[in-house]
C-alpha positions as CSV (number, residue, x, y, z in Angstrom):
1,M,-68.3,-187.0,102.1
2,P,-64.9,-188.8,101.8
3,V,-62.2,-188.6,104.5
4,R,-59.4,-186.2,103.6
5,Q,-56.2,-184.9,105.2
6,L,-56.6,-181.3,106.5
7,P,-54.0,-178.7,105.3
8,E,-51.2,-177.9,107.7
9,T,-52.5,-174.3,108.2
10,I,-55.9,-175.5,109.3
11,V,-54.4,-178.1,111.6
12,N,-52.3,-175.4,113.2
13,R,-55.3,-173.1,113.7
14,I,-57.3,-175.9,115.3
15,A,-54.3,-176.6,117.6
16,A,-54.1,-172.9,118.4
17,G,-57.6,-173.0,119.8
18,E,-56.3,-175.2,122.6
19,V,-53.0,-173.4,123.3
20,V,-53.8,-169.8,122.4
21,E,-57.0,-168.9,124.3
22,R,-56.4,-165.2,124.8
23,P,-53.5,-162.8,124.8
24,A,-52.5,-163.9,128.3
25,S,-52.0,-167.4,126.8
26,V,-49.5,-166.0,124.3
27,V,-47.6,-164.2,127.1
28,K,-47.5,-167.3,129.2
29,E,-46.0,-169.5,126.5
30,L,-43.4,-167.0,125.4
31,V,-42.3,-166.1,129.0
32,E,-42.0,-169.8,129.8
33,N,-39.8,-170.3,126.7
34,A,-37.6,-167.4,128.0
35,I,-37.3,-169.1,131.4
36,D,-36.5,-172.4,129.9
37,A,-33.8,-170.7,127.8
38,G,-32.0,-169.7,131.1
39,A,-32.9,-166.0,131.0
40,S,-32.0,-163.8,134.0
41,R,-34.1,-160.9,132.8
42,V,-37.4,-160.9,130.9
43,E,-39.2,-157.8,129.6
44,I,-42.9,-157.9,128.6
45,F,-44.5,-155.2,126.6
46,T,-48.2,-155.2,125.5
47,D,-50.5,-152.9,123.6
48,G,-54.3,-153.0,123.3
49,G,-54.5,-155.7,126.0
50,G,-52.1,-157.8,123.9
51,R,-54.5,-157.8,120.9
52,R,-52.4,-155.3,118.9
53,K,-48.9,-156.2,120.1
54,I,-47.0,-158.4,122.5
55,A,-43.2,-158.2,122.7
56,I,-41.1,-160.5,124.9
57,T,-37.4,-159.9,125.3
58,D,-35.0,-162.1,127.3
59,D,-31.2,-162.5,127.7
60,G,-31.3,-166.3,127.6
61,G,-29.2,-168.7,125.5
62,G,-30.9,-167.9,122.2
63,M,-31.3,-170.2,119.2
64,T,-28.9,-171.1,116.4
65,H,-29.8,-170.9,112.7
66,A,-30.7,-174.6,112.7
67,D,-32.9,-174.2,115.8
68,L,-34.8,-171.3,114.3
69,T,-35.5,-173.3,111.2
70,L,-37.4,-176.0,113.2
71,A,-38.8,-173.8,116.0
72,V,-41.8,-172.7,114.1
73,D,-42.8,-176.2,113.0
74,R,-45.3,-178.2,115.0
75,H,-44.0,-180.6,117.7
76,A,-40.5,-179.4,117.3
77,T,-38.8,-178.8,120.7
78,S,-35.4,-178.8,122.4
79,K,-36.8,-179.8,125.8
80,L,-37.4,-183.5,125.6
81,D,-33.9,-185.1,125.3
82,D,-34.9,-188.7,125.7
83,E,-38.6,-188.4,124.6
84,D,-39.7,-189.5,128.1
85,L,-42.9,-187.7,129.1
86,L,-42.3,-188.8,132.7
87,Q,-39.1,-186.8,133.0
88,I,-40.3,-183.3,132.2
89,R,-38.1,-180.7,133.9
90,T,-39.0,-177.7,131.8
91,L,-42.1,-175.5,131.6
92,G,-42.6,-176.2,127.9
93,F,-42.3,-179.5,126.2
94,R,-45.1,-179.9,123.6
95,G,-43.6,-177.9,120.8
96,E,-46.9,-176.3,119.9
97,A,-46.7,-172.7,121.1
98,L,-44.8,-170.9,118.3
99,P,-46.5,-172.6,115.4
100,S,-49.9,-172.1,117.0
101,I,-49.2,-168.4,117.6
102,G,-47.9,-167.9,114.1
103,S,-51.0,-169.5,112.6
104,V,-53.4,-167.0,114.1
105,A,-51.2,-163.8,114.2
106,R,-48.1,-162.1,112.8
107,L,-45.1,-163.6,114.6
108,S,-41.6,-162.3,114.4
109,I,-38.6,-164.0,116.1
110,T,-35.1,-162.5,116.4
111,T,-32.5,-164.5,118.3
112,R,-28.8,-164.9,118.8
113,H,-26.9,-167.8,120.1
114,A,-23.4,-167.4,121.6
115,S,-21.9,-169.6,119.0
116,E,-23.3,-167.6,116.1
117,P,-21.5,-164.5,114.6
118,H,-24.8,-162.5,114.5
119,A,-28.5,-162.8,115.2
120,W,-31.1,-164.4,112.9
121,S,-34.7,-163.4,112.3
122,R,-37.8,-165.1,110.9
123,T,-41.5,-164.2,110.6
124,V,-44.6,-166.3,110.4
125,D,-47.7,-164.5,109.0
126,G,-51.0,-166.4,109.5
127,G,-49.1,-169.7,109.0
128,E,-46.9,-168.5,106.1
129,K,-43.2,-168.8,107.0
130,S,-40.6,-166.5,105.7
131,P,-37.0,-167.4,105.0
132,I,-34.5,-166.8,107.8
133,A,-32.5,-163.6,107.5
134,P,-29.6,-162.0,109.3
135,A,-30.6,-159.5,112.1
136,A,-29.1,-157.4,114.8
137,L,-29.4,-158.4,118.4
138,S,-26.7,-158.5,121.1
139,Q,-28.0,-161.5,123.2
140,G,-31.0,-163.7,123.8
141,T,-34.3,-163.6,122.0
142,R,-37.0,-161.1,121.1
143,V,-40.4,-162.4,120.0
144,E,-43.1,-160.0,118.7
145,V,-46.7,-160.9,118.1
146,S,-49.0,-158.4,116.4
147,D,-52.6,-158.5,115.2
148,L,-53.6,-161.5,117.3
149,F,-56.4,-163.6,115.9
150,Y,-56.5,-161.6,112.6
151,A,-56.3,-165.0,110.8
152,T,-59.3,-166.3,112.8
153,P,-61.6,-163.2,113.2
154,A,-64.3,-165.2,115.0
155,R,-62.0,-165.5,118.0
156,L,-61.8,-161.7,118.4
157,K,-65.4,-161.3,119.5
158,F,-64.7,-163.6,122.5
159,L,-62.0,-161.3,123.9
160,K,-62.8,-158.9,126.7
161,T,-62.0,-155.3,127.0
162,D,-58.3,-154.2,126.7
163,R,-58.2,-153.5,130.4
164,T,-59.5,-156.9,131.3
165,E,-57.1,-158.7,128.9
166,A,-54.2,-156.6,130.3
167,E,-55.1,-157.7,133.8
168,A,-55.1,-161.3,132.7
169,I,-51.6,-160.8,131.3
170,R,-50.5,-159.2,134.5
171,E,-51.8,-162.2,136.6
172,V,-49.9,-164.6,134.3
173,V,-46.7,-162.7,134.7
174,R,-47.2,-162.4,138.5
175,R,-47.5,-166.2,138.9
176,L,-44.4,-166.8,136.8
177,A,-42.5,-164.1,138.7
178,M,-43.5,-165.7,142.0
179,A,-42.2,-169.0,140.9
180,R,-38.8,-167.6,139.7
181,P,-37.6,-165.0,142.2
182,E,-34.0,-165.2,140.8
183,I,-35.2,-163.7,137.4
184,A,-35.9,-160.0,137.0
185,F,-39.2,-159.2,135.3
186,T,-40.3,-155.9,133.7
187,M,-43.9,-155.2,132.5
188,A,-44.8,-152.2,130.4
189,G,-47.6,-151.2,128.1
190,E,-50.2,-148.8,127.1
191,E,-52.6,-150.0,129.8
192,R,-50.2,-149.7,132.8
193,T,-47.3,-147.9,134.3
194,P,-44.1,-149.9,134.0
195,V,-43.3,-152.2,136.9
196,T,-40.1,-154.1,137.6
197,W,-39.5,-156.9,140.0
198,A,-35.7,-157.1,140.6
199,A,-34.0,-160.4,140.9
200,A,-34.0,-161.6,144.5
201,L,-31.4,-163.6,146.4
202,P,-31.8,-167.4,146.5
203,G,-33.5,-169.0,149.5
204,P,-36.6,-168.3,151.6
205,A,-35.6,-164.7,152.2
206,G,-35.4,-163.9,148.5
207,Q,-38.6,-165.8,147.9
208,L,-40.4,-163.8,150.5
209,T,-39.0,-160.6,149.1
210,R,-40.5,-161.4,145.6
211,L,-43.8,-162.5,147.2
212,G,-43.9,-159.2,149.1
213,D,-43.2,-157.2,146.0
214,I,-46.1,-158.9,144.2
215,L,-48.7,-159.6,146.9
216,G,-48.0,-156.4,148.9
217,P,-46.2,-155.4,152.1
218,E,-49.1,-156.6,154.2
219,F,-48.3,-160.2,153.1
220,R,-44.7,-159.7,153.9
221,L,-45.5,-158.5,157.4
222,S,-47.9,-161.3,158.2
223,A,-46.2,-164.2,156.2
224,I,-45.5,-167.4,158.1
225,E,-42.8,-169.7,156.6
226,V,-44.1,-173.3,156.2
227,R,-42.3,-176.5,155.2
228,S,-43.0,-180.2,155.2
229,E,-41.2,-183.1,153.6
230,R,-41.9,-186.8,153.3
231,E,-41.1,-189.6,150.8
232,G,-39.2,-187.2,148.5
233,V,-42.0,-184.7,148.3
234,V,-41.3,-181.2,149.7
235,V,-43.9,-178.6,150.4
236,E,-42.6,-175.1,151.3
237,G,-43.6,-171.5,151.0
238,F,-45.3,-168.8,152.9
239,A,-48.8,-168.5,154.3
240,A,-50.4,-165.3,155.6
241,A,-51.5,-165.1,159.2
242,P,-55.3,-165.5,159.7
243,S,-55.5,-161.7,160.3
244,L,-54.9,-161.2,156.5
245,T,-57.7,-162.7,154.4
246,R,-59.7,-162.1,151.2
247,A,-63.3,-162.6,150.2
248,N,-62.3,-165.2,147.6
249,A,-59.7,-167.9,147.0
250,L,-57.8,-166.0,144.3
251,G,-55.0,-165.3,146.7
252,Q,-54.0,-168.9,146.9
253,Y,-51.0,-169.9,144.6
254,L,-49.6,-173.4,144.0
255,F,-46.4,-174.2,142.1
256,V,-45.3,-177.7,141.2
257,N,-41.7,-178.1,140.2
258,G,-41.6,-174.3,139.4
259,R,-44.8,-174.5,137.3
260,P,-47.7,-172.3,138.2
261,V,-50.8,-174.5,138.3
262,R,-54.5,-174.2,139.3
263,D,-55.6,-177.2,141.2
264,K,-58.6,-177.9,143.3
265,L,-56.3,-179.9,145.6
266,I,-54.9,-176.7,147.1
267,I,-58.3,-175.2,147.8
268,G,-59.4,-178.2,149.8
269,A,-56.1,-178.5,151.6
270,V,-55.9,-174.8,152.5
271,R,-59.5,-174.8,153.6
272,A,-58.9,-177.8,155.9
273,A,-55.7,-176.2,157.4
274,Y,-57.3,-172.9,158.1
275,S,-60.7,-174.3,159.3
276,D,-59.9,-173.5,162.9
277,Y,-58.9,-170.0,162.3
278,L,-61.1,-168.3,159.7
279,P,-64.8,-167.6,159.3
280,R,-66.6,-169.5,156.6
281,D,-66.7,-166.5,154.2
282,R,-63.0,-165.6,154.4
283,H,-60.1,-167.1,152.5
284,P,-56.3,-166.9,153.4
285,I,-53.4,-165.9,151.1
286,V,-50.8,-168.6,150.6
287,A,-48.0,-169.3,148.1
288,L,-46.9,-173.0,148.2
289,F,-44.2,-174.6,146.2
290,V,-44.3,-178.4,145.8
291,T,-41.1,-180.1,144.6
292,L,-41.1,-183.8,143.8
293,D,-39.7,-186.3,141.3
294,P,-41.1,-185.5,137.8
295,Q,-42.2,-189.2,137.5
296,E,-44.6,-188.6,140.4
297,V,-46.6,-185.9,138.6
298,D,-48.1,-185.7,135.2
299,A,-47.9,-182.3,133.5
300,N,-49.2,-183.5,130.2
301,V,-52.9,-183.2,131.2
302,H,-54.0,-180.2,129.3
303,P,-52.4,-178.3,126.3
304,A,-52.3,-175.1,128.3
305,K,-50.2,-177.0,131.0
306,T,-52.1,-175.3,133.8
307,E,-53.2,-178.6,135.4
308,V,-51.3,-181.5,136.8
309,R,-52.1,-184.9,138.2
310,F,-50.2,-186.4,141.2
311,R,-49.5,-190.1,141.4
312,N,-50.0,-189.8,145.2
313,A,-52.4,-186.9,145.6
314,G,-53.2,-187.9,149.2
315,L,-49.6,-187.5,150.2
316,V,-49.3,-184.1,148.6
317,R,-52.5,-182.9,150.2
318,G,-51.5,-184.3,153.6
319,L,-48.2,-182.5,153.4
320,I,-49.9,-179.2,152.5
321,V,-52.3,-179.5,155.4
322,H,-49.4,-180.5,157.8
323,A,-47.1,-177.7,156.7
324,L,-49.8,-175.0,157.1
325,K,-51.1,-176.3,160.4
326,E,-47.6,-176.6,161.8
327,G,-46.7,-173.1,160.7
328,L,-49.9,-171.6,162.1
329,A,-49.5,-173.4,165.4
330,R,-45.9,-172.3,165.7
331,E,-46.8,-168.7,165.2
332,G,-50.1,-169.0,167.0
333,R,-49.8,-165.9,169.2
334,R,-48.5,-163.9,166.3
335,T,-51.7,-164.6,164.3
336,A,-53.7,-162.2,166.3
337,A,-54.5,-158.9,164.5
338,N,-51.4,-157.1,166.0
339,S,-49.0,-156.9,163.0
340,D,-50.7,-154.0,161.1
341,G,-51.6,-150.5,162.1
342,A,-55.3,-151.2,162.6
343,V,-54.9,-151.5,166.4
344,L,-53.0,-148.3,166.7
345,D,-55.3,-146.4,164.3
346,S,-58.4,-147.5,166.3
347,F,-57.0,-145.7,169.4
348,R,-56.6,-142.4,167.5
349,P,-59.3,-139.8,168.1
350,N,-61.5,-139.2,165.1
351,F,-61.9,-135.5,165.8
352,A,-59.6,-132.6,166.6
353,P,-60.8,-130.8,169.7
354,N,-60.4,-127.1,169.8
355,F,-60.6,-125.6,173.2
356,A,-59.6,-122.0,172.1
357,P,-62.3,-119.4,173.0
358,R,-64.2,-118.0,170.1
359,P,-63.4,-114.3,169.6
360,N,-66.4,-112.0,170.0
361,A,-65.7,-108.4,170.6
362,N,-69.3,-107.5,171.5
363,W,-69.7,-110.0,174.3
364,D,-69.5,-108.6,177.9
365,W,-69.6,-111.0,180.7
366,K,-71.3,-108.5,183.0
367,R,-74.5,-108.8,180.8
368,S,-74.6,-112.5,181.5
369,P,-77.5,-113.8,183.6
370,A,-74.8,-115.4,185.8
371,F,-73.3,-112.1,186.7
372,P,-73.9,-111.6,190.5
373,V,-76.0,-108.7,191.7
374,G,-74.4,-106.7,194.4
375,A,-70.9,-107.1,195.9
376,M,-69.1,-110.3,195.0
377,P,-68.3,-112.6,197.9
378,A,-64.8,-113.3,198.9
379,F,-63.5,-116.4,197.1
380,D,-62.7,-119.3,199.4
381,G,-60.5,-121.7,197.4
382,S,-60.6,-124.5,199.9
383,A,-64.4,-124.5,200.1
384,A,-64.8,-124.3,196.4
385,L,-62.5,-127.3,195.8
386,A,-64.0,-129.5,198.5
387,E,-65.7,-132.7,197.5
388,P,-69.3,-131.5,198.1
389,G,-68.7,-128.5,195.9
390,Q,-67.9,-130.9,192.9
391,A,-71.4,-132.4,192.8
392,A,-72.2,-130.4,189.7
393,F,-69.5,-132.4,187.8
394,D,-70.9,-135.8,188.8
395,V,-71.7,-137.6,185.5
396,G,-73.1,-140.7,187.1
397,T,-71.7,-144.3,187.3
398,P,-68.8,-145.0,185.0
399,S,-69.7,-146.9,181.9
400,A,-66.7,-149.2,182.3
401,D,-66.7,-151.5,185.3
402,V,-63.0,-151.6,186.0
403,R,-61.5,-154.1,188.4
404,F,-58.0,-153.2,189.4
405,E,-55.3,-155.5,190.8
406,D,-52.4,-154.6,193.0
407,A,-49.0,-153.8,191.5
408,P,-48.0,-156.7,189.2
409,Q,-45.4,-159.2,190.1
410,T,-42.1,-158.7,188.2
411,D,-41.9,-162.2,186.9
412,L,-45.5,-162.0,185.4
413,V,-44.7,-158.7,183.7
414,D,-41.9,-160.5,181.8
415,R,-44.2,-163.2,180.5
416,P,-45.4,-162.9,176.8
417,L,-48.9,-161.9,177.8
418,G,-47.9,-160.0,180.9
419,A,-49.7,-159.6,184.2
420,A,-53.4,-158.9,184.6
421,R,-54.1,-155.4,185.9
422,A,-57.8,-154.8,185.3
423,Q,-61.1,-156.1,183.9
424,V,-63.1,-153.7,181.8
425,H,-66.8,-154.1,181.0
426,E,-66.6,-157.5,182.6
427,N,-65.2,-158.9,179.3
428,Y,-61.8,-157.5,178.6
429,I,-58.7,-158.1,180.6
430,I,-56.0,-155.4,180.6
431,A,-52.6,-156.9,181.1
432,Q,-49.3,-155.1,181.5
433,T,-46.1,-156.3,179.8
434,R,-42.6,-155.0,180.2
435,D,-42.8,-152.9,177.0
436,G,-46.6,-152.3,176.6
437,M,-50.1,-153.5,177.3
438,I,-52.4,-156.2,176.1
439,V,-56.2,-156.3,175.9
440,V,-57.7,-159.8,176.0
441,D,-61.2,-160.9,175.1
442,Q,-61.8,-163.3,177.9
443,H,-64.5,-165.3,176.2
444,A,-62.7,-165.7,172.8
445,A,-59.5,-166.6,174.6
446,H,-61.0,-169.3,176.8
447,E,-63.1,-170.6,173.9
448,R,-59.8,-171.4,172.0
449,I,-58.4,-173.1,175.2
450,V,-61.4,-175.3,175.7
451,Y,-61.5,-176.2,172.0
452,E,-57.9,-177.2,171.9
453,R,-58.5,-179.4,175.0
454,L,-61.4,-181.1,173.2
455,K,-59.3,-181.8,170.1
456,A,-56.6,-183.3,172.3
457,S,-59.1,-185.4,174.0
458,L,-60.5,-186.7,170.7
459,A,-57.0,-187.5,169.5
460,A,-56.1,-189.3,172.7
461,N,-59.2,-191.1,173.6
462,G,-61.0,-191.4,170.2
463,V,-64.5,-190.6,169.4
464,Q,-67.3,-191.9,171.7
465,R,-69.9,-193.9,169.8
466,Q,-73.6,-194.4,170.2
467,I,-75.0,-197.8,169.1
468,L,-78.2,-197.5,167.2
469,L,-81.0,-199.7,168.6
470,I,-82.1,-200.5,165.0
471,P,-79.4,-200.1,162.3
472,E,-80.2,-197.6,159.7
473,I,-80.2,-199.0,156.1
474,V,-79.0,-196.5,153.5
475,E,-79.3,-197.3,149.8
476,L,-76.6,-195.8,147.6
477,D,-75.0,-196.4,144.2
478,E,-72.7,-199.4,144.2
479,A,-69.7,-197.3,143.3
480,I,-70.4,-195.0,146.3
481,V,-70.8,-198.1,148.5
482,E,-67.4,-199.4,147.4
483,K,-65.7,-196.1,148.1
484,L,-67.1,-196.0,151.6
485,F,-66.1,-199.5,152.4
486,D,-62.6,-198.7,151.2
487,R,-62.5,-196.2,154.1
488,A,-64.5,-198.3,156.6
489,E,-61.6,-198.6,159.0
490,E,-60.9,-194.9,158.9
491,L,-64.6,-194.1,159.4
492,A,-64.7,-196.3,162.4
493,G,-61.9,-194.3,163.9
494,Y,-64.3,-191.3,163.8
495,G,-67.1,-193.2,165.4
496,L,-69.0,-194.3,162.3
497,A,-69.4,-198.1,162.0
498,I,-70.9,-199.4,158.7
499,D,-71.5,-202.9,157.4
500,S,-72.6,-204.3,154.1
501,F,-76.3,-204.9,153.5
502,G,-76.3,-206.4,150.1
503,P,-75.5,-204.8,146.8
504,G,-76.0,-201.0,146.8
505,A,-76.9,-200.7,150.5
506,I,-75.1,-200.0,153.8
507,A,-76.1,-200.7,157.4
508,V,-75.1,-197.9,159.8
509,R,-74.7,-199.5,163.2
510,E,-72.9,-196.8,165.2
511,T,-72.6,-193.0,164.9
512,P,-70.4,-190.5,166.7
513,S,-72.0,-189.4,170.0
514,L,-70.9,-185.8,169.4
515,L,-73.2,-185.5,166.4
516,G,-76.3,-186.5,168.4
517,K,-79.3,-187.5,166.2
518,T,-78.1,-187.3,162.6
519,N,-79.3,-188.2,159.1
520,A,-77.2,-191.2,158.3
521,A,-78.1,-191.2,154.6
522,S,-77.1,-187.5,154.1
523,L,-73.9,-188.0,156.1
524,L,-72.8,-191.0,154.0
525,R,-73.6,-189.2,150.7
526,D,-71.6,-186.2,151.9
527,L,-68.7,-188.5,152.9
528,A,-68.7,-190.2,149.5
529,E,-68.8,-187.0,147.5
530,H,-66.1,-185.5,149.6
531,M,-63.8,-188.5,149.3
532,A,-64.3,-188.6,145.5
533,E,-63.3,-184.9,145.2
534,W,-60.5,-184.5,147.8
535,D,-59.5,-188.1,148.3
536,E,-58.4,-187.7,151.9
537,A,-60.2,-185.1,154.1
538,L,-63.4,-186.4,155.6
539,P,-66.3,-184.0,156.3
540,L,-67.0,-186.3,159.3
541,E,-63.8,-185.1,161.0
542,R,-64.7,-181.5,160.2
543,R,-68.2,-182.0,161.5
544,L,-66.9,-183.5,164.7
545,L,-64.5,-180.6,165.1
546,H,-67.4,-178.2,164.4
547,V,-69.3,-179.8,167.2
548,A,-66.3,-179.6,169.5
549,A,-66.0,-175.9,168.6
550,T,-69.7,-175.3,169.5
551,M,-69.2,-177.1,172.8
552,A,-66.1,-175.0,173.5
553,C,-68.1,-171.8,172.8
554,H,-70.8,-172.9,175.3
555,G,-68.3,-174.2,177.9
556,S,-66.0,-171.2,178.0
557,V,-65.9,-168.2,180.3
558,R,-68.9,-166.0,179.3
559,S,-68.8,-162.3,178.5
560,G,-70.0,-160.4,181.5
561,R,-68.5,-162.6,184.1
562,R,-66.4,-160.9,186.8
563,L,-63.0,-162.5,187.2
564,R,-60.7,-162.3,190.2
565,P,-57.1,-161.2,189.6
566,E,-55.8,-164.8,190.0
567,E,-58.4,-166.0,187.5
568,M,-57.3,-163.4,184.9
569,N,-53.6,-164.3,185.3
570,A,-54.5,-168.0,185.1
571,L,-56.2,-167.4,181.8
572,L,-53.2,-165.5,180.4
573,R,-50.9,-168.4,181.4
574,E,-53.1,-170.9,179.7
575,M,-53.2,-168.8,176.6
576,E,-49.4,-168.9,176.5
577,D,-49.4,-172.7,176.7
578,T,-52.2,-173.3,174.2
579,P,-51.4,-173.6,170.5
580,N,-53.3,-171.2,168.1
581,S,-54.3,-169.0,171.0
582,G,-54.1,-165.9,168.9
583,Q,-57.4,-166.6,167.2
584,C,-60.7,-167.9,168.5
585,N,-62.6,-170.8,166.8
586,H,-64.5,-168.3,164.7
587,G,-61.4,-166.5,163.3
588,R,-61.6,-163.5,165.6
589,P,-58.4,-162.3,167.4
590,T,-58.3,-163.2,171.1
591,Y,-56.1,-160.2,172.0
592,V,-54.6,-157.0,170.7
593,E,-51.2,-155.6,171.8
594,L,-50.2,-152.0,172.1
595,K,-46.5,-151.4,172.6
596,L,-45.3,-148.6,174.9
597,S,-43.8,-146.9,171.9
598,D,-47.2,-146.9,170.1
599,I,-48.9,-145.4,173.2
600,E,-46.2,-142.7,173.2
601,K,-47.0,-142.0,169.6
602,L,-50.7,-141.5,170.4
603,F,-49.8,-138.8,172.9
604,G,-47.2,-137.1,170.7
605,R,-44.3,-138.1,172.9
606,R,-42.5,-139.6,169.9
């Protein structure tokens, strides 16, 4: 069969397969166009999950008659002034969205530029373009898309239910709204009640307001501001305290130069930063904004523009980890589960006692077997209330072994964690503060203290090595061997000494003592795979820290150990001086706090 040139309509439909994957893709492209046009308000309406209708209205700059003539042609764009793909400062730049949408649906554009006397309108129906006609519109642009994929019916069967497609649209708009808090967004449609996110003030406060509106008030209450900057790269945003987690990583958002992206970089960086705080099956909620020179990031990786490539991925990842760790350490005591109402609710009784007597008109106390026969003896109040007479009310040994201390010292009460007053069940320390009380899990608290000491020792003195009597020879792919030798010096810093043993083989001469007896081949393969995927973080470091955490667990104060008052106070003081003391190594809170006002609420005094 001879080679022939495909018709323009077929070329556009092929290109649409890359750009227009589902209704959410259409919404993403059109809202990005509105943002690039300088809109301060964007309205999104959908029907049938976007399958039947999508309408995007903005108050941006609009297009002139000449602009509208070219806007529906492929690779026509106003966003690349100097044709330099390394200087992309807008969300769109490929010039494919409008012609791709018009080739598979019915597209209608109405727009007005400030320099024009009135608005202009144009439609594209399955690739067929209509002439431009005058229209009525006060400002900005309105784009309507109906009967999506009617020109390519095979694509319709790959769409999900209307509710699922509507939720995908909502997620797209949520991400764009998080990236642009200065723009007001309104979403409406058949599948949802209208929701509006008002424009927020510039700066971190406005950014947190928008994030709280989208991610919920729980995020706003537990959010920790993070920031890190180096070599012109800025990482900033907000991360939830370890007390607020999810069962998956869908609550982790990354924005690069205002562009929402999905990148495996953030998953590894966030996981590394929270490794000391969360259980393995829980994931934090974060929203991080990376700002850097456009020449240092490639946004032209995928037609959907949801992926980017960093020139120095290691630097970006390191800044993300540093920003999160610094923020979590700074708010270490705040990270305990004290910010929500769970602690207060747990103290509330789950029943409503009713001590009122049950009315029974037929009951006569004289018929009771307890009614005395004969004359009733005189009542001696003093004898009845004497200690021996109370034996019937003895319920045995108290279930809580409480160890009380004398009146607390005034200076200790003013400390953040207060003064120790009692030990309950030989595991929980009750401390009194100036405006409330604190309950401390002594084992979890001391576990964090010992762990932080071990980490500091590792950082100061390095990792102790054990020399193998007979070096272990590990055969690997030559490419893997090369990657490992590129990091040989860094590996040696963690106690793993390797040498070349011919092509495709490595001799392991020393291993970290903390790991004990280990499988060198498995360790090296894990290292190579991890470095290939994340480029910086080494599982060896995490495994050493895991060993340190295990040692801390076994070397800390055990549950069930009686503590003297001075020991309890010493533990509280160490907690105040230890970073990250709000969480133990396994992600559990080390203490809970109850304000005096909360206690008064429990007893109806407020």
